[in-house]
ROSE-4610 file (N, C-alpha, C; in Angstrom, 1 decimal, always signed):
// ROSE-4610
residu = [K/K/K/V/V/V/E/E/E/Y/Y/Y/K/K/K/S/S/S/I/I/I/P/P/P/W/W/W/T/T/T/S/S/S/V/V/V/Q/Q/Q/A/A/A/F/F/F/A/A/A/V/V/V/R/R/R/S/S/S/A/A/A/G/G/G/A/A/A/V/V/V/F/F/F/D/D/D/K/K/K/D/D/D/S/S/S/E/E/E/M/M/M/M/M/M/I/I/I/W/W/W/T/T/T/D/D/D/I/I/I/M/M/M/F/F/F/E/E/E/P/P/P/Q/Q/Q/V/V/V/G/G/G/D/D/D/D/D/D/P/P/P/P/P/P/Q/Q/Q/P/P/P/G/G/G/M/M/M/S/S/S/Y/Y/Y/L/L/L/E/E/E/Q/Q/Q/D/D/D/F/F/F/R/R/R/K/K/K/D/D/D/K/K/K/V/V/V/D/D/D/L/L/L/M/M/M/A/A/A/I/I/I/H/H/H/R/R/R/Y/Y/Y/L/L/L/S/S/S/A/A/A/K/K/K/V/V/V/L/L/L/A/A/A/L/L/L/S/S/S/N/N/N/D/D/D/L/L/L/L/L/L/Q/Q/Q/S/S/S/S/S/S/G/G/G/E/E/E/V/V/V/A/A/A/P/P/P/E/E/E/V/V/V/L/L/L/T/T/T/P/P/P/S/S/S/P/P/P/P/P/P/A/A/A]
num = [1/1/1/2/2/2/3/3/3/4/4/4/5/5/5/6/6/6/7/7/7/8/8/8/9/9/9/10/10/10/11/11/11/12/12/12/13/13/13/14/14/14/15/15/15/16/16/16/17/17/17/18/18/18/19/19/19/20/20/20/21/21/21/22/22/22/23/23/23/24/24/24/25/25/25/26/26/26/27/27/27/28/28/28/29/29/29/30/30/30/31/31/31/32/32/32/33/33/33/34/34/34/35/35/35/36/36/36/37/37/37/38/38/38/39/39/39/40/40/40/41/41/41/42/42/42/43/43/43/44/44/44/45/45/45/46/46/46/47/47/47/48/48/48/49/49/49/50/50/50/51/51/51/52/52/52/53/53/53/54/54/54/55/55/55/56/56/56/57/57/57/58/58/58/59/59/59/60/60/60/61/61/61/62/62/62/63/63/63/64/64/64/65/65/65/66/66/66/67/67/67/68/68/68/69/69/69/70/70/70/71/71/71/72/72/72/73/73/73/74/74/74/75/75/75/76/76/76/77/77/77/78/78/78/79/79/79/80/80/80/81/81/81/82/82/82/83/83/83/84/84/84/85/85/85/86/86/86/87/87/87/88/88/88/89/89/89/90/90/90/91/91/91/92/92/92/93/93/93/94/94/94/95/95/95/96/96/96/97/97/97/98/98/98/99/99/99/100/100/100/101/101/101]
x = [+0.9/+0.1/+0.9/+0.7/+1.4/+0.4/+0.7/+0.0/+0.7/+0.0/+0.6/-0.3/+0.9/+0.2/+0.7/-0.5/+0.2/+0.1/+1.2/+1.0/+1.4/+0.3/+0.6/+1.5/+2.7/+4.0/+3.7/+2.7/+2.4/+2.4/+2.4/+2.2/+3.7/+4.6/+5.9/+6.4/+7.2/+7.3/+9.0/+9.3/+11.0/+10.9/+12.4/+13.0/+14.4/+14.9/+16.3/+16.6/+17.9/+18.3/+19.6/+19.5/+20.9/+21.4/+22.6/+23.4/+23.5/+23.8/+24.3/+25.7/+25.7/+26.8/+27.9/+28.4/+29.3/+28.7/+29.9/+30.0/+28.5/+28.3/+26.8/+25.5/+25.6/+24.5/+24.1/+23.1/+22.7/+21.7/+21.6/+20.3/+20.4/+20.2/+19.9/+18.5/+18.2/+17.0/+16.9/+15.4/+14.7/+13.5/+13.9/+12.4/+12.0/+10.5/+9.9/+8.7/+8.8/+8.3/+6.9/+5.8/+4.2/+3.9/+2.6/+1.7/+0.8/+0.4/-0.7/-0.7/-1.6/-1.8/-2.6/-3.8/-4.8/-5.4/-5.6/-5.9/-7.1/-8.1/-9.8/-10.1/-11.2/-11.7/-12.8/-13.1/-14.4/-15.5/-16.6/-17.6/-17.3/-17.9/-17.8/-16.8/-15.9/-14.6/-14.0/-13.3/-12.6/-11.3/-10.7/-9.6/-8.5/-7.5/-6.3/-5.1/-4.3/-3.1/-2.4/-2.0/-1.6/-0.4/-0.5/+1.3/+2.3/+2.4/+3.1/+4.9/+5.2/+6.4/+6.3/+7.2/+7.3/+8.5/+9.0/+10.3/+10.6/+11.4/+11.5/+12.7/+13.2/+14.3/+14.8/+16.0/+16.6/+17.6/+17.7/+18.9/+20.4/+21.3/+22.5/+22.8/+23.8/+24.1/+23.0/+22.0/+20.5/+19.9/+20.0/+19.3/+20.2/+20.2/+20.9/+20.7/+21.3/+20.7/+20.8/+21.9/+21.8/+20.6/+20.6/+19.5/+18.2/+18.1/+16.7/+16.9/+17.9/+18.3/+17.7/+18.5/+18.5/+16.9/+16.2/+14.8/+13.9/+14.1/+13.0/+13.5/+14.8/+15.2/+14.7/+14.8/+13.7/+12.6/+11.6/+10.6/+9.7/+11.0/+10.3/+10.8/+11.8/+12.6/+11.8/+11.5/+10.8/+9.4/+8.7/+7.4/+7.4/+8.4/+8.8/+9.1/+9.6/+10.0/+9.1/+7.9/+7.2/+7.8/+8.7/+9.6/+9.1/+8.2/+7.7/+7.4/+7.9/+6.9/+5.4/+4.7/+2.9/+3.1/+4.0/+3.9/+4.2/+5.1/+5.6/+6.7/+7.1/+8.3/+9.7/+10.6/+11.8/+12.7/+13.8/+14.4/+15.5/+15.3/+16.1/+17.8/+18.5/+19.6/+19.5/+18.5/+18.4/+18.5/+18.0/+17.7/+19.0/+20.1/+21.5/+22.0/+22.8/+23.1/+24.5/+24.6/+25.7/+26.8/+28.2/+29.5/+29.7/+30.3/+30.7/+31.7/+31.3/+31.9/+33.2]
y = [-1.2/-0.2/+1.2/+2.2/+3.1/+4.5/+5.6/+6.9/+8.0/+9.1/+9.8/+11.3/+12.2/+13.3/+14.7/+15.2/+16.7/+17.9/+18.9/+20.1/+20.9/+22.2/+23.5/+24.1/+24.8/+25.5/+26.2/+27.2/+28.2/+27.4/+26.4/+26.0/+25.3/+25.2/+24.7/+25.8/+25.7/+26.7/+26.6/+25.1/+25.5/+23.8/+23.7/+22.0/+22.0/+21.0/+20.2/+19.1/+19.1/+17.8/+17.3/+16.0/+15.1/+14.1/+14.6/+13.6/+12.0/+11.3/+10.0/+10.1/+9.8/+9.7/+8.5/+8.0/+6.7/+5.7/+4.6/+3.7/+2.8/+2.9/+2.0/+2.7/+3.9/+4.7/+4.9/+4.0/+3.7/+4.7/+5.7/+6.7/+8.4/+8.9/+10.4/+10.7/+11.9/+12.5/+13.6/+14.0/+15.5/+15.4/+16.9/+17.1/+18.3/+18.1/+19.5/+19.6/+20.8/+21.4/+22.5/+21.8/+22.9/+23.5/+24.5/+25.1/+24.2/+22.8/+22.2/+21.2/+21.4/+21.1/+20.1/+19.7/+19.0/+18.4/+17.0/+16.4/+16.4/+17.1/+16.6/+15.2/+14.8/+13.3/+13.2/+12.0/+12.2/+11.4/+12.1/+11.9/+12.5/+11.8/+12.9/+12.3/+11.8/+11.8/+12.8/+13.3/+14.2/+14.5/+15.4/+15.9/+14.8/+14.6/+14.1/+14.9/+14.4/+15.3/+15.5/+16.5/+16.5/+16.3/+17.1/+17.0/+18.2/+18.5/+19.3/+19.3/+17.8/+17.5/+16.2/+16.0/+15.2/+15.0/+13.2/+12.6/+12.2/+12.3/+11.2/+10.6/+9.4/+8.7/+8.4/+8.6/+8.0/+7.2/+6.3/+5.2/+6.2/+6.1/+6.9/+6.7/+7.2/+7.5/+7.3/+7.1/+6.9/+8.2/+9.3/+10.8/+11.8/+13.0/+14.2/+14.9/+14.7/+15.5/+17.2/+17.5/+18.9/+19.2/+18.7/+19.1/+19.1/+18.3/+18.4/+19.7/+20.2/+21.1/+22.2/+22.6/+23.6/+23.7/+23.0/+23.0/+23.6/+22.8/+23.5/+24.8/+25.2/+26.6/+27.7/+27.2/+28.0/+28.2/+27.0/+27.1/+27.6/+27.5/+28.2/+29.2/+29.7/+31.0/+32.0/+31.4/+32.4/+32.8/+31.6/+31.8/+32.9/+32.8/+33.9/+35.3/+35.3/+36.9/+37.2/+36.3/+36.5/+36.9/+35.8/+36.3/+34.9/+34.3/+33.1/+33.4/+33.3/+33.7/+33.5/+33.6/+33.2/+31.9/+31.1/+30.0/+29.2/+29.8/+28.7/+27.7/+27.8/+26.8/+27.5/+26.7/+27.0/+26.8/+27.7/+27.7/+26.4/+26.1/+24.9/+24.6/+26.0/+25.4/+25.1/+25.3/+24.7/+23.4/+22.7/+21.1/+20.6/+21.3/+20.8/+19.9/+19.0/+17.5/+18.6/+17.9/+18.5/+17.9/+18.1/+17.9/+16.9/+15.7/+14.4/+15.0/+14.2/+14.6/+14.0]
z = [-0.1/+0.1/+0.0/-1.0/-0.8/-0.5/+0.2/+0.2/-0.4/-1.4/-1.8/-1.1/-0.8/-0.3/-0.8/-0.8/-1.7/-0.8/-0.8/+0.3/-0.4/-0.1/-1.0/-0.6/-1.4/-1.4/-0.1/-0.2/+0.7/+2.3/+2.3/+3.9/+4.1/+3.4/+4.0/+4.9/+6.0/+6.7/+6.6/+6.7/+6.8/+6.0/+5.6/+5.2/+5.7/+5.4/+5.9/+5.2/+4.7/+4.1/+4.6/+4.7/+5.6/+4.7/+4.6/+3.9/+4.5/+4.0/+4.8/+5.6/+6.5/+7.1/+7.3/+8.2/+8.2/+7.3/+6.9/+6.3/+6.5/+8.0/+8.3/+8.0/+7.9/+7.6/+5.9/+5.7/+4.2/+3.6/+4.3/+3.6/+3.7/+3.1/+3.5/+3.6/+4.1/+4.4/+4.2/+3.9/+3.6/+4.5/+5.4/+6.0/+6.0/+6.1/+5.8/+6.7/+7.6/+8.5/+7.9/+8.0/+7.7/+8.8/+8.5/+9.0/+9.3/+8.5/+9.0/+9.8/+11.0/+12.2/+12.0/+11.4/+11.2/+10.0/+9.8/+8.7/+8.7/+7.5/+7.6/+7.6/+8.2/+7.9/+7.6/+6.9/+6.4/+7.0/+7.1/+8.4/+9.5/+10.4/+11.8/+12.3/+11.9/+12.7/+13.1/+14.1/+14.3/+13.6/+13.7/+12.7/+13.4/+12.8/+13.5/+13.1/+14.3/+14.0/+12.5/+12.3/+10.8/+10.3/+9.0/+8.5/+8.8/+10.1/+10.2/+10.2/+10.2/+9.7/+9.1/+8.1/+6.9/+7.0/+6.8/+6.5/+5.2/+4.8/+3.5/+3.5/+3.4/+3.5/+2.2/+1.4/+0.4/+0.7/-0.4/-0.9/-1.0/-0.1/-0.5/-1.6/-2.6/-3.8/-4.6/-4.5/-5.5/-6.1/-4.9/-5.3/-5.3/-6.1/-5.8/-4.7/-3.8/-2.2/-2.6/-3.3/-3.4/-4.4/-5.4/-6.5/-5.4/-4.7/-3.9/-3.0/-2.4/-2.1/-2.4/-3.8/-4.4/-5.1/-5.4/-5.5/-4.5/-3.3/-2.4/-1.8/-1.6/-1.5/-2.9/-3.9/-5.0/-4.9/-4.2/-4.2/-3.0/-2.0/-0.8/-0.3/-0.6/-0.5/-1.7/-2.5/-3.6/-3.2/-2.5/-2.2/-0.8/-0.4/+1.1/+0.9/-0.4/-0.8/-2.2/-2.5/-3.3/-4.8/-5.0/-6.5/-7.4/-7.0/-8.1/-9.2/-10.5/-11.4/-11.3/-12.2/-12.2/-12.4/-13.3/-13.8/-12.5/-11.5/-10.3/-10.7/-11.8/-12.1/-12.0/-11.3/-11.1/-12.2/-12.5/-13.4/-13.5/-14.9/-15.4/-14.5/-14.1/-13.9/-12.5/-11.6/-10.1/-10.2/-11.2/-11.1/-12.3/-12.1/-12.8/-11.9/-12.3/-11.6/-10.6/-9.7/-9.0/-8.9/-9.2/-9.3/-8.6/-9.0/-8.2/-6.9/-5.9/-4.5/-4.4]
């Protein structure tokens, strides 16, 4: 079973990326903090604690973590400065692969 969630960019308050550490650390992480405090429920159920913190693990050496960081920076910082183009697109050079470490 796979769950997909959508979060409006305007709800993202902060983000972080963490690279894999030692030899035994097999993954890197992306963390996102939002202002979403409750998830609406269907029917008469009360709201559940929301998506105020999300974390995604990535397999080591399978993702360009710095490209993800650049993308999140372009989206979140542009929104906070109201600099996003009307299309909301990120400039192509933001997604250019990072040079090898």
